[in-house]
C-alpha positions in Angstrom: -29.0 4.0 -4.8 -27.3 5.0 -1.3 -24.1 3.2 -0.6 -22.6 2.5 2.6 -20.1 5.2 3.8 -17.1 4.3 5.4 -17.2 4.8 9.2 -14.9 7.5 10.2 -15.8 7.6 14.0 -13.7 5.2 16.0 -16.1 2.6 17.3 -15.9 1.4 20.9 -14.0 -2.0 21.5 -16.3 -4.8 22.6 -16.0 -6.1 26.2 -14.1 -9.3 26.5 -16.3 -12.4 26.6 -14.4 -14.2 29.2 -14.8 -11.1 31.6 -18.2 -9.3 31.7 -19.0 -6.4 33.9 -20.7 -7.7 37.2 -23.5 -5.3 36.6 -24.5 -4.2 33.3 -26.2 -1.1 32.4 -29.9 -1.1 31.0 -30.3 -0.3 27.5 -33.1 1.5 25.8 -34.6 -0.7 23.1 -36.6 2.1 21.4 -35.7 3.2 17.8 -32.9 5.9 17.6 -33.5 9.6 16.8 -32.6 9.7 13.3 -34.9 6.7 12.6 -37.8 8.3 14.5 -37.4 11.4 12.6 -37.3 9.8 9.3 -40.1 7.4 10.3 -37.8 4.3 9.1 -37.7 1.2 10.8 -34.9 0.8 13.3 -32.9 -2.5 13.6 -31.9 -1.2 17.2 -28.5 -2.8 16.8 -25.7 -1.7 19.3 -23.5 0.3 19.2 -25.2 1.8 16.2 -28.5 0.7 14.0 -27.6 -0.4 10.4 -29.2 3.0 9.0 -27.0 5.2 10.9 -23.9 3.1 10.3 -24.5 3.2 6.5 -24.9 7.2 6.6 -22.0 7.5 8.7 -23.6 9.5 11.6 -23.7 9.0 15.0 -26.5 6.9 16.4 -28.5 8.6 19.0 -30.9 7.4 21.5 -33.2 8.6 24.1 -31.9 8.3 28.0 -34.9 6.4 29.5 -34.4 8.6 32.6 -33.7 12.1 31.4 -35.2 12.0 28.0 -32.0 13.5 26.5 -30.3 12.4 23.4 -27.1 10.2 24.0 -25.0 8.1 21.6 -26.3 4.6 21.8 -22.5 3.4 21.7 -21.8 5.3 25.0 -23.2 2.5 27.2 -21.1 0.1 25.2 -18.1 2.2 25.8 -18.8 2.5 29.5 -19.5 -1.2 29.6 -16.1 -1.9 27.8 -14.3 0.6 30.0 -15.4 -1.0 33.3 -14.5 -4.4 32.0 -10.9 -3.1 31.1 -10.7 -1.4 34.6 -11.5 -4.7 36.4 -9.1 -6.4 34.6 -6.2 -4.1 35.6 -7.8 -4.4 39.2 -7.4 -8.2 38.9 -4.0 -8.1 37.6 -3.1 -6.1 40.5 -4.7 -8.4 43.0 -7.2 -5.7 44.1 -10.3 -6.9 45.8 -13.3 -4.9 44.2 -16.1 -7.4 45.6 -17.6 -4.4 47.6 -18.7 -2.7 44.4 -21.3 -5.6 43.9 -23.5 -3.6 46.4 -26.1 -1.5 44.9 -25.1 1.6 43.0 -27.0 4.0 45.5 -25.0 2.9 48.4 -21.4 3.5 46.8 -19.5 6.3 48.0 -18.4 8.8 45.1 -14.7 8.9 45.1 -12.8 12.1 45.7 -11.8 14.1 42.6 -8.4 13.1 41.3 -5.7 15.9 41.6 -4.2 17.4 38.7 -0.2 17.5 38.5 0.9 21.0 39.4 -2.1 22.5 40.6 -2.4 24.0 44.1 -5.8 22.7 44.8 -6.8 20.5 47.7 -9.3 17.5 47.9 -12.6 17.9 48.2 -15.3 15.3 49.0 -18.5 15.3 47.0 -21.5 15.9 48.9 -24.3 13.2 48.6 -28.1 13.3 48.6 -30.1 11.4 50.8 -33.7 10.0 50.9 -35.8 10.8 53.9 -34.6 7.1 55.2 -31.0 8.5 55.4 -30.0 6.3 52.6 -27.3 7.3 50.2 -28.9 8.3 46.8 -25.9 9.6 44.8 -26.5 9.3 41.1 -24.9 6.5 38.9 -24.0 9.4 36.6 -21.7 10.9 39.1 -20.0 7.6 40.0 -19.5 6.9 36.1 -17.7 10.5 35.9 -15.4 9.7 38.6 -14.6 6.0 37.1 -13.7 7.9 33.7 -11.6 10.3 35.5 -9.6 7.4 37.2 -9.4 5.5 33.7 -8.0 8.6 32.0 -5.6 9.1 34.8 -4.5 5.6 34.6 -3.8 6.0 30.8 -2.0 9.3 31.0 1.5 9.7 31.2 1.1 13.1 32.8 -1.4 12.3 35.3 -3.7 14.3 33.9 -7.7 13.7 34.6 -9.4 16.6 33.1 -11.0 16.8 29.4 -9.9 19.5 27.3 -13.5 20.5 27.2 -13.7 20.8 30.7 -10.7 23.1 30.9 -12.2 25.4 28.2 -15.5 25.7 30.2 -13.5 26.5 33.3 -11.8 29.2 31.4 -15.1 30.7 30.0 -16.7 30.5 33.6 -13.7 32.2 35.2 -13.7 34.9 32.4 -17.5 35.5 33.2 -16.9 35.9 36.7 -14.2 38.8 36.4 -15.3 40.3 33.0 -17.2 43.0 35.3 -13.7 44.3 36.4 -12.7 44.9 32.8 -13.7 47.8 30.8 -14.2 47.0 27.1 -14.7 49.7 24.6 -16.8 48.3 21.7 -17.5 49.5 18.3 -21.5 49.5 19.2 -20.8 51.8 21.8 -20.0 54.7 19.7 -22.2 56.2 17.3 -20.9 58.2 14.1 -22.4 60.9 12.1 -22.5 60.4 8.4 -19.8 62.1 6.4 -21.2 65.1 4.8 -18.5 66.0 2.1 -16.6 63.9 -0.2 -12.8 63.5 0.1 -10.5 65.5 -2.3 -10.0 63.7 -5.8 -6.5 62.8 -4.7 -7.8 60.7 -1.6 -10.6 59.5 -3.5 -8.2 57.9 -6.0 -6.2 56.6 -3.2 -9.1 55.1 -1.8 -10.2 53.4 -4.9 -6.8 52.2 -5.5 -6.9 50.5 -2.2 -10.1 48.8 -2.6 -9.5 47.5 -6.0 -6.0 45.8 -4.9 -7.1 44.5 -1.6 -10.8 44.1 -1.8 -12.4 43.8 -5.3 -9.5 41.4 -6.4 -10.9 38.9 -3.8 -14.7 39.7 -4.7 -14.7 41.4 -8.0 -18.2 43.1 -7.6 -17.2 45.8 -10.0 -15.7 46.0 -13.4 -13.1 48.4 -13.1 -13.6 50.6 -16.3 -17.3 50.5 -16.0 -17.1 51.9 -12.1 -14.9 54.8 -13.0 -17.3 55.7 -16.1 -20.7 55.2 -14.2 -19.7 56.5 -10.8 -16.1 58.5 -10.4 -16.3 60.5 -13.5 -19.9 62.2 -12.7 -18.2 63.4 -9.4 -14.6 63.7 -10.0 -14.3 64.0 -13.6 -11.5 62.1 -15.6 -9.5 59.4 -13.4 -6.0 60.7 -13.1 -3.5 58.6 -15.2 -0.4 56.4 -13.6 -2.6 55.4 -10.5 -3.1 51.5 -10.2 -6.6 50.0 -9.8 -5.2 46.4 -9.7 -3.5 47.4 -12.9 0.2 47.6 -12.1 1.1 46.4 -15.6 -2.0 47.4 -17.5 -3.5 50.8 -18.1 -6.9 52.2 -17.2 -8.4 54.0 -19.9 -11.8 55.4 -19.5 -13.2 58.0 -22.0 -14.7 61.0 -19.7 -16.3 62.8 -22.4 -16.7 66.5 -21.6 -16.4 66.0 -18.0 -14.0 68.5 -16.3 -11.8 67.6 -13.5 -13.3 68.4 -9.9 -10.7 68.7 -7.0 -12.9 68.9 -4.3 -16.6 68.3 -5.2 -19.4 69.5 -3.2 -22.8 67.7 -2.5 -25.9 69.5 -3.9 -29.5 68.3 -4.8 -28.5 67.7 -8.2 -25.7 65.4 -7.4 -26.6 61.8 -8.7 -27.6 59.7 -5.9 -26.3 56.3 -7.1 -22.8 57.2 -7.8 -22.8 58.8 -4.2 -23.9 55.6 -2.7 -21.3 53.7 -4.3 -18.2 55.9 -3.8 -19.0 56.3 -0.2 -19.7 52.7 0.6 -16.3 51.6 -1.6 -14.5 54.2 0.5 -15.7 52.7 3.8 -14.5 49.3 2.5 -11.3 50.7 1.4 -10.6 52.3 5.0 -11.5 49.0 6.5 -9.1 47.2 4.4 -6.3 48.5 6.7 -8.7 49.3 9.6 -5.8 49.3 12.2 -4.6 52.3 10.3 -7.8 54.3 10.5 -9.6 55.6 13.5 -13.1 53.4 13.4 -15.2 56.3 13.0 -13.7 57.2 9.5 -15.1 53.9 7.9 -18.5 54.3 9.8 -18.7 57.9 8.7 -18.4 56.8 5.2 -20.8 54.1 5.6 -23.6 56.4 7.1 -23.0 58.7 4.3 -23.8 55.9 1.8 -26.9 54.8 3.6 -28.5 58.0 2.9 -28.4 57.2 -0.7 -29.2 53.6 -0.4 -32.8 53.6 -1.8 -31.8 54.8 -5.1 -29.3 52.2 -5.6 -31.3 49.4 -4.4 -34.3 50.5 -6.4 -32.2 50.8 -9.7 -33.7 49.8 -12.8 -30.9 48.0 -13.7 -31.1 44.9 -11.3 -27.5 43.7 -11.9 -26.6 47.2 -10.5 -29.3 46.8 -7.3 -27.3 43.2 -6.8 -23.9 45.2 -6.9 -25.1 47.6 -4.2 -26.3 44.8 -1.9 -22.9 43.0 -2.1 -20.6 45.8 -1.6 -22.8 46.5 1.6 -22.5 42.8 2.7 -18.8 43.3 2.1 -18.6 46.3 4.2 -20.9 44.3 6.9 -18.3 41.5 7.0 -15.7 43.9 8.0 -17.6 46.2 10.2 -21.0 46.0 12.3 -23.9 47.5 10.0 -27.7 47.8 10.2 -28.9 45.7 8.9 -26.6 42.9 9.7 -24.7 40.8 7.2 -26.7 38.0 7.6 -29.9 39.9 6.4 -27.9 41.9 3.6 -26.7 38.6 2.4 -30.2 37.0 2.2 -31.4 40.0 -0.1 -28.4 39.4 -2.4 -29.1 35.5 -2.6 -32.9 36.3 -3.1 -32.1 38.8 -6.2 -29.5 36.4 -7.5 -31.9 33.7 -7.7 -34.8 35.6 -9.2 -32.4 36.8 -11.9 -31.4 33.2 -12.8 -27.6 33.8 -12.3 -27.1 30.4 -10.5 -28.1 28.6 -13.7 -27.3 29.1 -17.6 -29.9 27.6 -19.9 -30.6 28.2 -23.6 -33.4 30.3 -22.5 -31.7 32.8 -20.2 -28.5 33.0 -21.5 -27.6 36.3 -23.2 -25.8 37.0 -26.1 -23.6 40.2 -25.3 -20.2 39.0 -24.0 -20.1 41.7 -21.4 -23.4 41.1 -19.8 -22.8 37.3 -19.6 -19.5 37.7 -18.1 -21.0 40.3 -15.4 -23.9 37.9 -14.5 -21.1 35.2 -14.0 -19.2 37.6 -12.0 -21.9 38.7 -9.7 -23.1 35.1 -9.2 -19.7 34.0 -8.1 -19.3 36.9 -5.8 -22.5 36.1 -4.2 -21.4 32.5 -3.8 -17.9 33.5 -2.3 -19.8 35.4 0.4 -22.4 32.9 1.2 -19.9 30.1 1.7 -17.5 32.2 3.7 -20.0 33.2 6.3 -21.8 30.0 6.3 -18.6 27.8 6.7 -17.6 30.0 9.6 -21.0 30.0 11.2 -21.8 26.1 10.3 -24.9 27.2 8.8 -26.6 25.8 5.7 -25.6 27.4 2.4 -28.2 29.9 0.6 -28.0 28.1 -2.9 -27.3 24.3 -2.8 -24.5 23.1 -4.7 -26.6 20.7 -6.9 -28.6 23.9 -8.1 -25.7 25.6 -9.6 -25.0 25.5 -13.2 -22.7 28.2 -14.1 -19.1 28.4 -15.3 -16.5 30.8 -13.7 -16.3 34.2 -15.0 -13.4 35.3 -17.5 -9.7 35.5 -16.2 -9.1 38.4 -18.7 -8.2 41.8 -17.4 -11.3 44.5 -17.0 -9.9 46.5 -19.9 -10.3 43.6 -22.4 -13.9 42.9 -21.5 -16.1 45.0 -23.8 -19.7 44.9 -25.0 -19.5 42.3 -28.0 -22.1 39.8 -29.3 -21.8 36.2 -29.5 -18.8 36.1 -27.3 -17.7 34.1 -24.4 -14.8 35.7 -22.7 -14.6 32.8 -20.2 -12.9 30.9 -22.9 -10.3 33.4 -23.8 -6.9 33.6 -22.3 -4.8 36.9 -21.6 -2.8 38.0 -24.7 0.9 37.9 -24.0 0.6 36.0 -20.7 -0.5 39.3 -19.2 -2.4 38.3 -15.6 -5.2 40.3 -14.1 -6.3 40.6 -10.6 -9.2 38.1 -11.2 -6.5 35.3 -11.0 -7.1 36.2 -7.1 -10.8 36.2 -7.6 -10.8 32.7 -9.2 -8.5 31.1 -6.7 -10.7 32.2 -3.5 -13.8 31.0 -5.6 -12.3 27.6 -6.0 -11.2 27.3 -2.4 -14.7 28.6 -1.3 -15.8 25.2 -3.1 -13.3 23.1 -1.4 -14.4 24.4 1.8 -18.0 23.9 1.2 -17.3 20.3 0.2 -15.5 19.8 3.6 -18.3 21.4 5.4 -20.8 19.2 3.9 -19.0 15.9 4.3 -17.4 16.5 7.9 -20.2 18.5 9.5 -23.4 17.8 7.9 -22.7 13.9 6.7 -24.0 14.3 3.2 -23.4 11.3 1.2 -20.1 10.8 -0.6 -20.0 11.6 -4.3 -20.8 8.7 -6.5 -17.1 8.8 -8.0 -15.8 7.7 -4.9 -15.8 4.3 -3.5 -15.3 4.9 0.2 -15.0 7.9 2.7 -11.3 7.4 2.9 -11.1 7.6 -1.0 -13.0 11.3 -0.9 -10.7 12.2 2.1 -7.6 11.5 0.2 -8.8 13.4 -2.8 -10.0 16.5 -1.2 -6.5 16.7 0.6 -4.7 16.6 -2.9 -7.0 19.1 -4.2 -6.4 21.4 -1.3 -2.6 20.9 -1.6 -2.8 21.5 -5.6 -4.9 24.8 -4.9 -2.2 26.1 -2.6 0.4 25.5 -5.2 -1.4 27.1 -8.0 -2.3 30.5 -6.0 -0.4 33.4 -7.3 2.2 34.9 -5.1 3.7 37.8 -7.1 2.7 41.2 -8.4 3.4 40.0 -11.7 1.0 37.1 -11.5 -1.8 39.3 -9.9 -1.3 42.6 -11.6 -1.6 44.3 -8.0 0.0 44.2 -4.8 -2.5 41.9 -3.2 -1.5 40.5 0.2 -1.0 36.8 -0.6 -0.8 35.9 3.0 -4.8 35.3 2.7 -4.0 32.2 0.7 -2.1 30.5 3.2 -4.7 31.5 5.9 -7.5 29.7 3.9 -5.2 26.9 3.3 -4.7 26.2 6.9 -8.3 26.9 7.8 -9.3 24.4 5.4 -6.9 21.8 6.9 -8.0 22.6 10.5 -11.7 21.8 9.3 -10.7 18.6 7.6 -8.4 17.2 10.7 -9.9 19.1 13.5 -12.5 17.9 16.1 -16.0 17.6 14.7 -18.8 15.2 14.3 -17.2 13.2 12.0 -14.0 13.2 13.9 -14.6 13.4 17.6 -11.4 11.9 18.6 -8.7 12.8 16.1 -5.6 10.4 15.6 -2.2 11.0 16.5 -1.7 12.1 13.0 -4.5 14.2 12.9 -3.2 16.0 15.8 -0.1 16.6 14.1 -2.3 18.1 11.2 -4.3 20.2 13.5 -1.3 21.5 15.5 0.6 22.6 12.1 -2.8 24.1 10.9 -3.5 26.2 13.8 -0.1 27.2 14.5 -0.1 28.3 10.7 -3.3 30.4 11.1 -2.1 32.3 14.4 1.6 32.9 12.8 -0.4 34.2 9.6 -2.6 36.5 11.4 0.4 37.7 13.5 2.2 38.6 10.2 -0.8 40.4 9.1 -1.1 42.3 12.4 2.6 43.5 11.7 1.9 45.0 8.4 -1.7 46.2 9.8 -3.5 44.4 7.2 -6.2 42.5 9.2 -9.6 43.6 7.5 -12.3 41.2 8.4 -12.5 41.8 12.2 -14.8 39.1 13.2 -13.5 36.7 10.9 -10.1 37.0 12.5 -11.4 37.0 16.2 -13.5 33.8 15.1 -10.5 32.0 13.4 -7.9 33.0 15.8 -9.8 31.5 18.7 -10.7 28.5 16.8 -7.0 28.1 15.8 -6.1 28.6 19.4 -8.2 26.4 21.1 -7.3 23.9 18.5 -3.7 24.3 19.1 -4.1 23.9 22.8 -6.3 20.6 22.1 -3.5 19.1 20.0 -0.8 19.9 22.7 -2.7 18.7 25.5 -4.0 15.5 24.1 -0.7 14.6 22.3 1.1 14.9 25.8 -1.8 12.8 27.3 -0.7 9.9 24.7 3.0 10.4 25.3 3.9 12.5 22.4 5.4 15.9 22.5 4.7 17.7 19.1 6.1 21.1 20.1 8.7 22.6 22.2 8.3 24.8 25.2 9.8 27.6 23.5 7.5 27.3 20.2 4.4 26.8 22.5 4.9 30.3 24.2 5.8 32.0 21.0 2.7 30.9 19.1 0.5 31.5 22.4 1.8 35.0 22.9 1.1 35.8 19.1 -2.4 34.6 19.3 -2.9 36.9 22.6 -1.3 40.0 20.9 -3.7 39.8 17.8 -6.9 39.4 19.8 -5.7 42.2 22.0 -5.3 44.6 19.3 -8.9 43.7 18.0 -10.4 44.7 21.3 -12.7 47.7 20.6 -13.1 46.4 17.0 -15.0 43.4 17.4 -17.1 42.8 20.8 -16.1 39.0 20.9 -12.2 39.9 20.7 -12.3 40.7 24.7 -14.2 37.4 25.6 -11.9 35.4 23.2 -8.6 37.1 24.6 -9.3 36.5 28.0 -10.6 33.0 27.6 -7.5 31.9 25.5 -5.1 33.7 27.8 -6.0 31.9 30.8 -6.5 28.6 28.9 -3.2 28.5 27.4 -1.5 29.6 30.8 -3.3 26.6 32.4 -2.1 24.3 29.7 1.2 25.4 29.7 1.5 24.7 33.4 -0.1 21.0 32.9 1.8 20.0 29.9 5.4 21.6 30.3 5.5 21.6 34.2 6.7 25.2 34.3 10.6 26.5 33.7 12.2 29.1 32.0 12.5 29.2 28.3 15.9 31.0 27.9 18.2 28.6 29.5 21.9 29.8 30.3 24.6 27.7 28.9 27.8 27.7 31.1 31.3 28.1 29.3 32.3 24.6 30.8 29.2 23.0 29.4 30.0 24.2 26.0 33.5 23.0 26.0 32.3 19.7 26.7 29.6 19.5 24.2 32.3 20.6 21.4 34.9 18.2 22.7 32.4 15.3 22.9 30.7 15.9 19.6 33.5 15.1 17.5 37.2 14.9 17.9 37.9 16.7 15.0 36.6 19.8 16.6 38.5 19.1 19.9 40.6 22.2 19.3 37.8 24.6 19.6 37.7 24.0 23.1 41.0 26.3 23.4 39.2 28.9 21.6 36.3 28.6 23.9 38.3 28.8 27.1 39.0 32.6 26.0 35.3 33.5 25.7 34.6 35.7 29.0 32.3 34.0 31.6 29.3 36.3 30.9 29.4 35.7 27.1 26.0 34.2 27.1 24.2 37.1 29.1 25.6 39.4 26.8 24.4 37.8 23.6 20.9 37.1 25.4 20.6 40.7 26.0 21.4 42.0 22.6 19.8 39.3 20.4 17.3 37.3 22.3 14.3 38.9 23.9 12.5 36.7 26.4 8.8 36.0 25.3 6.5 37.1 28.1 3.4 35.1 28.5 1.1 36.5 31.1 0.3 33.8 33.6 -2.6 34.4 35.7 -3.2 33.1 39.0 -4.2 29.7 38.4 -5.1 28.4 41.5 -8.9 29.5 41.2 -8.7 28.0 37.8 -7.8 24.4 38.8 -10.0 24.4 41.8 -12.9 25.2 39.7 -11.8 22.5 37.3 -12.3 20.1 40.0 -15.7 20.9 40.6 -18.8 18.7 39.2 -19.1 19.6 35.7 -22.6 21.2 35.5 -21.2 24.6 34.5 -23.3 27.3 32.7 -21.1 28.5 29.7 -23.7 30.6 28.4 -23.4 32.9 31.3 -20.5 34.1 29.7 -22.2 35.4 26.8 -24.1 38.5 26.3 -27.1 36.5 25.0 -27.3 32.7 24.4 -27.5 31.6 20.7 -30.6 29.6 20.1 -28.3 26.7 19.5 -26.0 27.3 22.6 -24.2 24.4 24.3 -25.6 23.4 27.5 -22.5 23.6 29.4 -22.3 20.1 30.3 -19.4 17.9 30.0 -20.9 15.0 28.9 -21.2 12.2 26.0 -24.0 14.2 25.0 -21.3 16.8 23.5 -20.9 15.4 20.0 -18.0 17.3 19.0 -15.8 19.8 20.7 -15.7 22.2 17.6 -19.1 23.3 18.5 -18.2 24.0 22.0 -15.0 26.0 20.5 -17.3 28.0 18.3 -19.7 29.2 20.8 -17.4 31.5 22.6 -16.9 34.0 19.9 -20.1 33.6 18.2 -22.1 34.6 21.1 -20.9 38.1 21.1 -20.3 38.2 17.0 -23.8 37.0 16.2 -25.4 40.0 18.2 -22.9 42.3 16.7 -22.7 41.3 13.2 -25.6 39.2 12.1 -28.7 40.6 13.9 -31.0 43.1 12.2 -30.5 45.7 14.7 -26.6 45.0 15.3 -24.1 47.5 14.5 -22.7 50.8 15.6 -23.9 54.0 14.4 -27.2 55.9 14.4 -30.2 54.1 14.1 
């Protein structure tokens, strides 16, 4: 039996009974959209019908005039707002009886000026009938009424919604993008690598892959990979080289194979090992893609594609699944043909065909090695699917309710060998030795949490039965997320390799942003939520900047997408907190964090097509928000010697003797110190005159004009109540180019 979900979306306050609006808005009495689709009887209550209220979703109706979907609560919201405004006018003694005239004859007020802008008032034009009467639409009037309301409640004098600011930045970027020359990865075609690297370079590539990539998504059993793919080409693996084995050894029996320092590809060279080696080399060079020219990874990928048929057609279907998964992993890092969406779809279908998503007495294997390999490959598929779908807001390939398989073993690969009637997942590492799979299991768990957040916050899934209310679930998932972060390994000894643990913090902040940020379930974040959004978004940008400094950003489109979402959420939190009278961040921190985001996005231009769009849009938007919220001014303030003496003496009488010491300091002491130890953070400030002029224009703006090709689910570009959540608007900016480059079947660079 379905239980009522606690409503999380703020409901509009009812208008005071003593003072009703003089002219009420007509309401549609038809059934809501959700009840129509479900063919259920709708009680047509306002502001939400009982069924939508119980499901915890926004009750949507159809506008009688335009036939567009609008929240049924919006009319009540407008009525309440009008009543509140009339009350303020009454308190101020202002007569508004002339507004009782028909709406068609009411002139539209001039747009309210934004503090700090260089715009001039413009009078909105009004349409007329043939008889000369004014026919200004009621919607335009209500828009100006809402602007006036926002201005009256704003301590900063702002009258523009953040969505309007974002759309303005996108539109202006679209107008000027023809003047920018943006090199992209799809403009260059690369030839396939004709030769294999030397044995020394090959072992170096494998070390990078197993430490940074296979530790997150453990597609390969280390010893089995060396035996089946490395030894047939290069011979015995050299001792002393770590493959996520800093504190363990890699021992593989190479038989009679002889070492080959520089292998030569011939017609007799086995095809499957060539595919896996080339694609792994491509992934390894993409792990630190900022250190290598783009052509290096692409050449390895093109060489692998020449041998892909043999790997995909392998008689060992688990091996074929590995071939698909490693190609999917590369596709996340670099644009490929086919796109990652289609590569992942193939892996999902094969995973289900092999029954890896569920273990029963009928399909469970007895060999411990095979059992663990099946579990490992399922969770690799799961992690890739959840990672991509959460970022794109798409339905998951395998529903959570269909999954009945435990995690793979935490044991080091050297301890997992063929053995009957053994379940390695029940064993613990001997002597407390950790393995790289502690990293893998940590990522598997956070993907589960992120998938749960996606379902509850963006898909309105029913709350689990063990929770009485939505608030109980929310508190529980926050606790589980904190516990996950505390349990993540953070030293080489715990992971058996030098994995970059910053990625754990990134996923933590990203999950918190999904929980507290704007979205269908939380269209108007509370003051506390804004603090959490600011903290999470700031954490994401700071962590990406630290990764950029050590040249360790690997997933280019994920980085661009996450940075832009975090950046716009950061600006949203700053903008709306100041509107409510709070200041969550100093001017210095604002400039520093904004600059970090701009720097990282700039470094990704040429690696991901969306980077240029996101870079230009965020740079302009951050400058506009800075001007509106902080009212200009220098970050570095010069402190005078006299001022310092006064501060010291007034702070505490016990320190008054320090004033004499300060008197001996040269007058230019602060200038010298600033030159030596402080470097001003230079935030580019574009010409904002055009920005604020554009922002004051009517809100019907074509956002999709900035995209190469609008998505099927593209935002209409109107700043109106029909936009359920700002998150989809934020996502649209990077995803327009990302979808074309990474997810379409013909996407990607290189020869077709």
